N, C-alpha and C positions, 0 to 999 in steps of 0.2 A: 459315264458308265460306273456301275457300282463295282468296286474292287473287293475281292474276298481275301481274307487271310488264308494263306495256303495251309497253315497248321490246323485250321478248323475244317478243312475239306477232307473227304475220304481219300485215301491214297489210291491212285489209279494203277491197276495192274493189267498187264497185257491179257487180252481175252476175257476181261471182266465185264465188257459192255453187254448190256441187256440183262445182267444179273441183278437181283434185288440186293440193295446195299445191306451190309451186315448191320446187326443191331449195334448202337453206340455202346462203347465201353462204359460200364457202370461201376468199375472198380476203382476209379480215380477219386481223389479227395473231393472234387467238385460234385461227384455223384453220390458221395457217401451220405446216407440218410441217417438222421437222428444220431449224430456223434455224441450227444450227451446221454444217450441211453444207458451205457455201462455204469456211469456215475450214479444215475437214478436208480438202477437196479440194486447196486451195492447199498445205497442209502435206504431203499425200501427193505432190503434184507436186514439192515441194522435196526430199523424201526420195528420190523416183525419180531426179531429176537427180543427186543425190549418189551414189546406189548405182551407176547406170549409167555415169556419166562417171569416177568416182574409184575405185570399188571393183571394176572389171572390167578385165582386161588389154586388151581391145580398145578400151574407152573411154579408157584411159590412152594407148594408142598414138596414137589419132586426135587427142586433144587435145594431146599432147606435140608431134606433128608440126605442128599448126596454131600452137601456142604459140611454136614456134621459127622460124616463117617470117618472116624479115626483121626480127626483133626486135633483132638486133645493131646495126641502124642506124635508130634512132628518127627521125632527121631526114628519113627518106623518107616519113613520115606527113604528110598534108596539114595535120593539126590541130596539128602540132608547135609552130608559133609561138605558139599559144594555150594550150599545155599547161603552161607554167611551167617546163618542163625546159630550155628554151632560156635561155641566159645573159641576164639582165636583163629577161626577159619576165614579164608579169603573168598568172598562171594564171586560166583560166575556172573559177569555183567549181563544184564543190568539188575541182578538180584539185590535185595535189601538196599543198603546205602550206596551201592554203586550205580543206581539208576541215573541220577543227575550227571555224574562224571561221564558215564557212557554216552548220554545224549550230547553233552558238550563236545566230547571227542568226535562223535559222529558228525556233528555239524562242522567242526573244524576240518575234518577230512574232506567233506563235500566242498568246502571253500577252497582248499588246496587243489583238489582235482579240477575245479572250475578255473582256477588261475593257470594251472599248468596246461590244460587242454584248451583253454580259452573258449569254453562252451558256456557263454554268459547266460543265455536264456535257459538252457537246460539246467545249469547250476542253480539259478534262481527258482526254477520249478521244483528241483529236488529239495531245496531249502524250504520251499512252501509246503511240500508234502509232509516233511518232518514237523514243521511248526504247526501246520493245521491239525495234524493228527494228535500230537502231544498237547497242544493248546486246547484243541477241541475236547480232549479227554478231561482236562481240568474243568472246563466250562460245563460239560455234561455231567460230571460228577456232582457239581454243586447245584445244577438246575433240574435234572431229571428226578422226579420223586420216586421213592420206593414205598408204596403204600403197604401197610401191614394188613393183609386180607385173611390171614389164617391164625392170628394170635401167636406169632413166632416169638421166641426168646429175644431179649434185647440185644444180645451179642450177634444176632443174625439180621439185624435191621440196618446195619451200616451200608451206606451207598458206595458201591465200587464199580458201577457200570459206566463206561467200559474199563477194562484193566489197563493200568498205566504201564506195568512191566511188560505186558504183551505188545502194547502199542509201539514201544521203542524199537524192538527188532523188526517188526512188520514195516514200520515207516522207513527205517534205514535201508532195509532190503529193497523196497520199491524205489527209494531215492537213488540207489546204486544203478538201477536200470537207466536212469536219465543221464547220469554222468560217466558211467563206465564205458570204455571203448567196446565196440561190438565184439572184438575177439575174446575179451575176458568176461563180457557181460553174463553169459550163461553160467559160468563157474562162480561168479560173484552172487548170482541169484541162488544157486544151489547152496552155497555156504550160508547165505542169509536164511534160507528156508529151513535148513537143519538147525540153525541157531534158534529160529522162531519156534520150531517144534519142541525144542528142549525147554525154552522159557515158558511157553504156553502150558506145557505139561506140569512144569514146576509150579506155576501160579495156581493151577487147579488142585493138584495133589497135596500141596502144603497147606491148603485151607485158606489161602489169601484171597482167592476169587472163586466165584461160582463159574460153571461152564459157560453160561450166557455172557458173563462179563469178559471172559477170554475171547469168545467168538465175536462179541461186539467190537472188540479192539481191532481184530483182523479186518472186519467189514468196514470199519471206519477208515483204516489205512488205505484199503482198496478204493473206497469212494474218493478220498482225497487225492490219490494218485491219478485216477481217471479224470477227476476235475482239473487237476494241474495240466495233464497232457492235452486236454481239450482247450483250455483257456490260454495256454502259453503261446506267445507269438512265434516261438521257434518251431521248426518242423518236428513233429513227433518222431521218436525213434522207431525204426522198423521193428517188426515183430522179432523177438529174440530168437535167432537161429542157433540151435544147439545140435550136438551129435545125436543121432537117432536114438541111441540107448540112454541118453542122459535123463530124460523125464522119468523113465521107469526106474533108473538107478536112484534118482533124487527122491522120488516118492517112497520107494522101498526103504531107503535109509531114513527118511523122515518118520516112517511108521516105527522103525526099530528104535530110533532116538526117542520118540514119543512114549513108547512102551517102557523103555528103560528109565526115562525121567519121571514117569507117572507111577512107577511101581512102588507099592507099599507092602509091608509084611502083615498088616492087620486088616486089610480090606481089599478083596479082589474086585468087587463091584466099583468102588471108588477109583481104583487104579485103571480099570478098563474105560470107564467114562472119561476120566481125565486124559488118557491116551487118545481116545477117539476124538475128543474136542481139539486136542493139539494137532492131530493129523488133519482135521478139517481146516483149521487155521492155516496150516502149511500149504494145503492144496489150494485154498483160496488165493493166497499170496502168489503162489507159483503160477496159477492160471492168469491172474492179473498181470504178472510180469512178462509172461511169454506170449500172451495174446496180442493181436495187432492193436496198438493204442488208438484211441479216438483221434480223429483229425482235429486240427486246431480250429477254433472259432474264426469266422471271417472277420477281417478288419473292419 
């Protein structure tokens, strides 16, 4: 006789005879379709931003005009005293020369948490997110061309896609999702998103990066995070459960931080565009962090 595994059979309930069996549960990992889709969508978004903003004449004209608004006088930015560009000032990480130390400290913290909590695979995945994002930024900066389609001045031809300063807080925030305990994970993500909103706005309003370069860094980090959660042998973390009001509070604070960090005394247009770009980056990373992660690839 053929024996059946009881776990694979529908549960018998009294009085259920003669009824049509219910549809099989399609919410489990084995039924999850296309778990690679989020990583692909973030990657396509990254590619779309690059092609539209950098590889089209109208995209270059718009960004060059925004990039050149008020950037000759960085002292007009409200965040200038915290930028590290002012003489004798201490930069807010990872601004200016604090970028590499911030990255090293972030990696060290991930390693410590991994050892303390003994979450080996999750820790390795978190390290992978940070390394892939920041390393990918270096590779893409040197390989992606920036064609001059509009006869721009030489000082506007430097390649900065994606933004390295924005990539660091985005990657570290998403890495925290993998190694933080479920109880503190929502608050760690909130802190990281607010940090990202500040740095993204700074990068755009101080003239260091165009809006597309800031947005590209956030999309790159999200794509690397989704790729890591899909490929890691460890079970992916559950969707981040947070207090009901926390998403609204976080995004409201992120918009306020973005506006304050992007504000300039000499250009309202540049300030608003930089703030909007920073808010979109914060919203992207928040969505990637709180959404249900992709299930791992089968062995």
